[in-house]
C-alpha positions as CSV (number, residue, x, y, z in Angstrom):
1,X,-6.8,-14.2,-1.2
2,X,-8.6,-16.4,1.3
3,X,-11.5,-14.5,3.0
4,X,-11.4,-16.1,6.4
5,X,-11.2,-13.9,9.6
6,X,-11.2,-15.2,13.2
7,X,-11.6,-12.8,16.1
8,X,-10.9,-12.9,19.6
9,X,-14.1,-12.0,21.8
10,X,-13.1,-10.4,25.1
11,X,-11.1,-7.2,24.8
12,X,-11.4,-7.3,20.9
13,X,-15.1,-7.6,19.9
14,X,-16.6,-6.9,23.4
15,X,-15.7,-5.1,26.6
16,X,-15.2,-7.8,29.4
17,X,-13.8,-5.4,32.0
18,X,-16.8,-3.3,32.3
19,X,-19.2,-6.1,32.0
20,X,-17.2,-7.8,34.7
21,X,-17.5,-4.9,37.3
22,X,-21.3,-4.6,36.6
23,X,-21.8,-8.4,36.9
24,X,-19.7,-8.8,40.2
25,X,-21.6,-5.6,41.7
26,X,-24.9,-7.1,40.8
27,X,-24.2,-10.6,42.2
28,X,-22.7,-9.0,45.5
29,X,-25.8,-6.7,45.8
30,X,-28.1,-9.7,45.4
31,X,-26.6,-12.0,48.2
32,X,-25.5,-8.9,50.4
33,X,-21.8,-10.0,50.0
34,X,-19.2,-8.0,51.9
35,X,-16.8,-5.5,50.2
36,X,-14.2,-8.1,51.0
37,X,-16.0,-10.7,48.9
38,X,-16.6,-8.2,46.1
39,X,-13.0,-7.4,45.8
40,X,-12.0,-11.0,46.0
41,X,-14.2,-11.6,42.9
42,X,-12.7,-8.8,41.0
43,X,-9.3,-10.2,41.7
44,X,-10.1,-14.0,41.0
45,X,-12.2,-13.3,37.9
46,X,-10.0,-10.6,36.3
47,X,-8.7,-12.8,33.6
48,X,-11.3,-15.6,33.4
49,X,-14.0,-17.3,35.2
50,X,-15.7,-20.8,35.7
51,X,-17.8,-22.5,38.0
52,X,-14.8,-23.6,40.2
53,X,-14.2,-20.0,41.1
54,X,-17.6,-19.8,42.9
55,X,-17.2,-23.2,44.7
56,X,-13.9,-21.3,46.1
57,X,-16.0,-18.2,46.9
58,X,-18.4,-20.3,48.8
59,X,-15.6,-21.9,50.8
60,X,-13.7,-18.6,51.5
61,X,-16.8,-16.6,52.7
62,X,-19.0,-19.7,54.0
63,X,-21.8,-18.8,51.8
64,X,-25.0,-20.9,51.9
65,X,-26.1,-20.5,48.2
66,X,-24.8,-23.3,46.0
67,X,-21.8,-23.0,43.5
68,X,-24.3,-23.8,40.5
69,X,-26.6,-21.1,41.5
70,X,-23.8,-18.6,41.9
71,X,-22.4,-19.5,38.6
72,X,-25.6,-19.4,36.6
73,X,-26.3,-16.0,38.2
74,X,-23.1,-14.8,37.3
75,X,-23.2,-16.1,33.6
76,X,-26.8,-14.2,33.3
77,X,-25.4,-11.1,34.7
78,X,-22.4,-11.0,32.4
79,X,-24.5,-11.7,29.3
80,X,-26.8,-9.0,30.5
81,X,-23.9,-6.5,31.0
82,X,-21.8,-7.5,27.8
83,X,-22.0,-5.2,24.8
84,X,-20.6,-4.8,21.3
85,X,-20.5,-1.4,19.9
86,X,-23.0,-0.6,16.8
87,X,-20.1,0.2,14.4
88,X,-18.4,-3.1,15.3
89,X,-21.3,-5.1,14.4
90,X,-22.1,-3.0,11.3
91,X,-18.3,-3.8,10.3
92,X,-18.9,-7.5,10.6
93,X,-22.0,-7.4,8.6
94,X,-20.0,-5.5,5.9
95,X,-17.4,-8.3,6.0
96,X,-19.9,-10.9,5.6
97,X,-21.6,-9.1,2.8
98,X,-18.1,-8.8,1.0
99,X,-17.8,-12.6,1.2
100,X,-15.7,-13.2,4.2
101,X,-16.1,-16.2,6.6
102,X,-16.0,-15.0,10.2
103,X,-15.2,-17.2,13.2
104,X,-14.6,-16.6,16.9
105,X,-11.7,-18.1,18.6
106,X,-12.0,-17.4,22.6
107,X,-10.7,-18.7,25.8
108,X,-13.4,-19.2,28.4
109,X,-16.1,-21.5,29.6
110,X,-18.4,-22.5,26.9
111,X,-21.6,-21.4,28.5
112,X,-20.6,-17.8,29.4
113,X,-19.0,-17.1,26.2
114,X,-22.0,-18.2,24.2
115,X,-24.3,-16.3,26.4
116,X,-22.4,-13.1,25.7
117,X,-22.1,-13.9,21.9
118,X,-25.9,-14.3,22.0
119,X,-26.6,-11.1,24.2
120,X,-24.3,-9.0,22.2
121,X,-25.9,-9.9,18.6
122,X,-22.5,-11.3,17.5
123,X,-23.9,-14.8,17.3
124,X,-25.9,-13.8,14.2
125,X,-22.8,-12.4,12.4
126,X,-20.3,-15.5,12.6
127,X,-20.1,-18.8,10.9
128,X,-18.4,-20.6,13.8
129,X,-17.3,-20.5,17.4
130,X,-14.6,-22.2,19.2
131,X,-14.4,-21.8,23.1
132,X,-11.5,-23.1,25.1
133,X,-13.8,-24.7,27.4
134,X,-15.0,-27.0,24.5
135,X,-11.7,-29.0,24.4
136,X,-10.2,-27.8,27.7
137,X,-7.4,-26.2,25.8
138,X,-6.6,-22.5,25.5
139,X,-5.1,-20.1,22.9
140,X,-2.3,-20.3,21.6
141,X,-2.9,-23.9,21.1
142,X,-3.3,-24.5,17.4
143,X,-6.0,-27.2,18.1
144,X,-8.6,-24.4,19.1
145,X,-8.0,-22.6,15.7
146,X,-8.4,-25.9,13.9
147,X,-11.8,-26.3,15.8
148,X,-12.9,-22.9,14.8
149,X,-12.1,-23.5,11.2
150,X,-13.9,-26.9,11.3
151,X,-16.9,-25.1,12.7
152,X,-16.8,-22.4,10.0
153,X,-16.3,-25.2,7.4
154,X,-13.0,-23.9,6.3
155,X,-9.6,-25.1,6.3
156,X,-6.5,-23.6,8.1
157,X,-4.4,-24.4,5.1
158,X,-6.4,-22.0,3.0
159,X,-5.0,-19.2,5.3
160,X,-6.8,-16.2,6.6
161,X,-6.5,-13.7,9.5
162,X,-6.6,-13.6,13.3
163,X,-7.6,-10.5,14.9
164,X,-7.1,-9.9,18.7
165,X,-5.7,-8.1,21.8
166,X,-3.6,-10.8,23.6
167,X,-0.2,-11.1,22.2
168,X,0.7,-14.5,23.0
169,X,-2.8,-16.0,22.7
170,X,-4.1,-14.3,19.7
171,X,-1.0,-13.1,17.8
172,X,1.2,-16.0,18.8
173,X,-1.5,-18.5,18.3
174,X,-2.5,-17.0,15.1
175,X,1.2,-17.4,13.8
176,X,1.1,-21.0,14.9
177,X,-2.0,-21.6,12.9
178,X,-0.6,-20.2,9.7
179,X,-2.6,-17.1,9.9
180,X,-1.9,-13.4,9.2
181,X,-2.5,-11.2,12.3
182,X,-3.8,-7.9,13.4
183,X,-3.0,-6.8,17.0
184,X,-5.1,-4.4,18.9
185,X,-2.6,-2.4,20.8
186,X,-2.7,-2.3,24.6
187,X,-1.2,-5.1,26.4
188,X,2.6,-5.4,26.8
189,X,4.3,-7.0,23.9
190,X,6.9,-9.9,24.4
191,X,10.1,-9.3,23.1
192,X,10.4,-12.7,21.7
193,X,7.1,-12.7,19.8
194,X,7.2,-12.2,16.1
195,X,5.5,-8.9,15.0
196,X,1.9,-8.9,13.8
197,X,1.2,-7.9,10.2
198,X,-0.7,-5.0,11.4
199,X,-1.2,-3.0,14.7
200,X,-4.3,-1.0,15.4
201,X,-6.0,0.7,18.3
202,X,-9.5,-0.4,17.6
203,X,-11.1,-3.3,16.1
204,X,-13.0,-1.3,13.4
205,X,-9.7,-0.5,12.0
206,X,-8.8,-4.0,11.8
207,X,-12.1,-4.6,10.0
208,X,-11.3,-1.8,7.6
209,X,-8.0,-3.3,6.7
210,X,-9.7,-6.6,5.9
211,X,-12.3,-4.9,3.8
212,X,-9.5,-3.1,1.9
213,X,-7.9,-6.6,1.4
214,X,-11.2,-7.6,-0.4
215,X,-10.9,-4.8,-2.9
């Protein structure tokens, strides 16, 4: 059996929503932004964020601070607020000790996703990372999975697993890439999407499934 596992980042290995709330609150406090601007940010950044969002923030609320400064401050705040539970880090370490190759396949801007990986300690536990901003493509595009495999020095043709919380992006994308899949239950499941191999409530359960596959 091929010991290759790809993981989603946000909502799978790390809690993006709580980090987003802390980062937006901190940014608004620093620049004395209105409650309206804070709500705007929560809405606009709910699913993803990039520098262009902060250009629009400046335009909508007539801010003097530059787009680049706002973006860099947000990246720093998100990294500082991001966390990965110790039991998840321990599980990934156990996977590596069991001979698994571990990759991250994540949508998002490259600078912010890599900052979060470093801040959470995940960067030290994975063999390769593919971020949608690297190629301006997003999951479920197979090319992002191919990039992740390349950066892990493995081949998708060898098979493996994809673990994530997004039905279309992670599970649908994993299927298209020829991977077995584990879905973290939570989002609505599209009726037309083929079922995941396993369904779990927590990423630690997914890691245990993979460890059992090793035995």
